[in-house]
N, C-alpha and C positions, 0 to 999 in steps of 0.2 A: 295147370292154371294156378294152383296153390303155391307151387315153388316160385313161379314168376311173381306172384304178389308179395312173397316174403322179400324177394330181391328188390321189388319196387318200394316196399316200405323202408328198407334200409337206405335206398336212394333218397327217399323223401326226408328222412331224419338228417341225412348228410347235407341236404340242400335247404333245410328249414331256416337256418339262421340268415343266410343272404336273402332268401325269399321273403322272410318276415320283414327284413329291412325295406325291401322293395315295396311290399304291401303297405308298410307304415307310411311310406312317402307318397305312394300312388293310389293304392286300392282300398286300404282299410277304412278310409274316411267314408267309403260308400257302403260298407258292410251293414251298418245299422239300417240305412234306407232300403238296401236290397233285401235284407232279411224281414223287414216289416212292411213292405209295400202293400201286401195283401190286407193289412190290418186297418180297421176303421180309425184307429188312433193315429194313423199316419196319412190320413186322407188328403192332406194338403201338401204332401211331399213333392208331388209332380205337378208342374203348372202348364206344361205344353199340351196343346190339344191333340186330337187323335182322328181315327178313321172317319170317312165320310159316308160310307154305305153300310147297310146291314151286314154283319159278319156272316160269311158263308160257312157251311159245314166243310171243313178242310181236313185233309189227311196229313199225318206227319210225313217228313221226308222219307222216301223209300229206302228200305234196307234190303239186303239180300235175303233169300229164303231162310227162315229161322232154323231149318234143319241143316243148313250148310254154313260152315264156319271157315274163315273169319267173317263176322258180320260187321259192316261199316255203316254207321249212322251219322249223317251230316247234320250239323246244328249251326246256329248262328256264331258260335264261338270256336268251332273246330270239329274234327271228325273223331268219333269214338270207334275204335277198332277192337272188337271183342273176339278173342281167339277161340274160345270154346264156351259152352253153356255155363253161365255164372252159377256158382254154388253159394257164394256169400254176397248178398246184396245190401248196399247201404243207400239210403235216400236222405236228401237234405232239403231244407226249407219247406215250402208249403204243400202238404197233402200227397206228395209222391209216394209216401209209405202206404197211404190208403189204397192206391192203385195196386201196389204189390200185394197187400193183404187181401184185397178183393179177388185177386188171382190165386190166392192160397199160399203166397210166399211171405214168410216172416223175415223182414230185414234184420240183419245182425246189428244194425244201428240206424236210428232215424232222428230227425230234428223234432224238438218239442213244439207243439202248437203255441203260437205267441199271442193269441187272443181267443176269447170264447170259452176258455177252460175255467171251470168253476172250482178247481182245487189246484194243488201244486204238482200234479202228475205230468202235466204237459200233454195229456191225452184228451181228445175230444170224445164225446160219448159213443159215436159210431166206430171210432178206432178202438176204444176199450171193448165194445161189444164184439168186434171181430177178433181181437186178440183173445178174449175169453173163449170164443167159439173154436179158435185154433189151439187152445190149451196153453197160451203164453201168459205167465203170471208176472215175470220180471223182464220186460223188454229193455233193451239198451237205448235209452232216450238221451240224445245230445241236448244239453242245456245251452244252446247256442244262439239265443234270440238277440244277443248283443254282438254277434259276429260269429262266423264259422269257427268251430273248434277243430282245426286241422289235425291236432294231435289225437283227439278222440276218434276222428274219422279214420286216421291211419291205424290206430290201435285196433279198430274193428276188422282190419285186414280184409277189405272188400275185393271182390273180383270185378265189380262194376259199381259206379256211383250214379244214382238216378236224380236228375235235377230238371226234369222237363218243364215243370212249372216252378220258376224261381226268378230271382233277380241277381244271380251271381255275376260278377264282373269278369272281364277277360283275365285279370290277375288271379281272381279266385279259381277260375277254370284251369289256368296254367299250373297253379299250385296243386289243385286236386288231381290233375292228370299225372302228377308224379306218384300218386298213390294207386290209381286205377283209372280205366277208361271212364269218361264222364259223358252222360247223356244230358245235354243242356237243352235250352229252349230253341224252337225252330227259327224264330225271327227276331224277337226283342223281349226284354225283361217283362215279366208279369202279364204277358198277352196270350199265353198258350191257352187254347180252348180245352175243355175237359176231354174231348175226343182226342185231340192231339196229345194231351198228357197221357191218356191211356195207351195210345198207339206207340208213342216213343218209349215209354217205360216198359211196355210189354215186349217191344222189339229188343230193348236192352237186356231183358231177361231171357231172350230166346223163346218168347211166348206170343208171337204175333197173332196167330190164329185165335188163341184164347182171349187176347185183347179185343179182337174184332167181335167175338161173341159177347164179351162183356158190354161192349158198346151197344150192340143190338138188344140185349136183354134190358139195359137201362132205358134205351129209347122206347121200347115196347111198354115198359112200366110207366114212364112219363106220359105217353099217349093215352094209356088207360086211365090214369088219374085225371088228365085234362078233360076228359069227356064229361066230367061232372061240373065243369066251369066254362060253359060256352061263352059267357060274358067277357072272358079275357081276350078272345081272338080279335085281332085288328085294332086294339086300343093303343093309343100313343102314350109312351111312358118315358120318363127321364129319371135316372138314378142321380140324386142330389144329396150331398152331405152338407148339412148346416151346422154351424157352431153357435150355441146360445150365447157364447161370450163375444162373438163378433158376427153379426148378421149382415155385415157389409159385403162379405165375400162368400160365394157359393162354389163348392168343389163338385164337379160333375164327372162321372165316369163315362168314357166314350164307348161306342159300340164294339171296339176291339177288345175291351176289358171282358174277362170271362164272366163277371157278374151280369153285365149287360147282354153279352152273347147268349146267356141262358134265358134272359127275358125275351129275346127274339125267338128263341127256341120254343118258348111257351106261347108264341103267337102274337107278341106285341112288337112295336117298332118305335123308333125315335122320331119326333117331329122335325121337319125340315128347318125350323127356326133354330134348332140346336146343331144339326149336322152341317148346316151351312157355315158354321163358325169353326169347324174343324179343319186344320191345315196340315197337321203332322200325322200321317197314317201309322206311325210306329209307336205313338204314345197313348197311354191308356186313360188320360184324364185332361181336363182343362178347367180353368177358373173363370168365373163369371161374376162381374160386379153386380151388387144388388140394384144399381141404377139401370141395369139392363134386364131386369127380371121379366120383362114382357116376352122374352124368348121362351119362357115357360108357360105362357098362356095357352098354348095349343096342346099341352099335356093333359090327357085324361086322368093320368095317375102319376104320382111321384113316389119313388121308392128310395129309401135311404136308411141310415142308422140313426136311431133316436127313440123317443117315447112320447107319451101323451103330453107331458109337460113341455117338451120342445114344440110340439104342434100348437099348443096354446100360445106360446111365445111368438111363433110365426104368424098365427092368425091375428095377433094383437099388433104386429108390426105394420107401420104405415105403408110400406112398399110391398113386402112379401105377402102380407095379408090379402092383397088384391089379386094374387094369382088364383085363378078359378079352382084348381085342384086343392089348394091349401084352404081357400075360403070355405069350400063345402066338405073338407075333410077326406078327400080322395087321396089319402097318403098312407102308404104301407111302410110304417117305420118299424125297423127291426131292433128290438131292445137288446142292450148289451148283456142283460142278465139271462139270456136264453141261448141255447146252442145254435139257434138259427143265425145268430150274428156271424158265425164262422162258416156257415154253409152257403153264403152268397157267392163265394168262389167255389164252384161245385166240383165234385168228383163222384164216381158211382156210389161210394159208401154214404157220403153226406146227402146226396140226392135221395137215396132210398130212405134215409132216416128222417128227413125233414120235409119231403115233398107235400105231405098232407097239410102240415102247418103252413107252409109257404103259400100254397094255392089258396087256402082258406083266408090268409091275410090279404093277398092280392085281390081275390074275388070279392071279399067284403069291402075293400076300399073302392073298387069299381062300382059296386052296387049303390054307392052313395051318389053316383051321377044322376040317378033317376029318383032319388028320395025328395 
């Protein structure tokens, strides 16, 4: 496998110039959006609506038994054919490295987190905690938040590239495939559930059984924590991103988005007044004009990125202040100054690190219904 990767790297360097020209003309314009789509700062990047039903717990596309090689994993962008168990794993974009770390595998390179980091390390606290546990003091972190660093990825000499939760384009995929097999998302950008992320990435490392056990352990932990918050079950919730600079437009994450899928997993659901407006089952968000805010009237709870200052501005607004959840303060705003801002798109490490804080925030907002 190692010899094959060296040959593959030289092929990549040979092809880099014409591919770079192609990407400049076709694909690179999408890199910033694809790299940052998970970020609250890019909340308005996608305007198309999304899925109409509660997201089901789905499995990643089937691969052959992990003990038998080659393994073929089908994704939305192509097939990853892995000839033997990878020894050098690279991950790109959002949190795929956390899955590898949760399974005890230290990537030889991974993308820096592009929001929620309180220093310049590119590491979220749960990532740092796991690296410390595994005895890693100087990880190879790609500073690629402004676009994939294909040269750095190639220099890491990977046997496989994990991108199950990402927004890479077909052009990105084709370029990366010159370096190593790429495990991309199963259906569309930024819509992979945390379970799919675990299963796909685990299969890509030849660790399918370990991935399935990680999912079970995480599910059991969440169920145990939820027992202390019975008020959450059955409540109607909408994830809405507001901008204090422009309250005329609301950005809503759809049920297919992993943030919302996790809210369903906690026992909540979207009101029909929102799901009825969703027309594109592959997109993770939609925009709503403030003139149509009555669609939020059925929400028991609103979740989003913000703080108390934003809530006060919403309550003072002549239109938004009339939304019952906003009027009574049943709003679970996630402040940008806390690690929780990056845990909305969950993975096993972030769930374990933030679940107590997240449930307390949501439960407290719901409690205001009866105050």
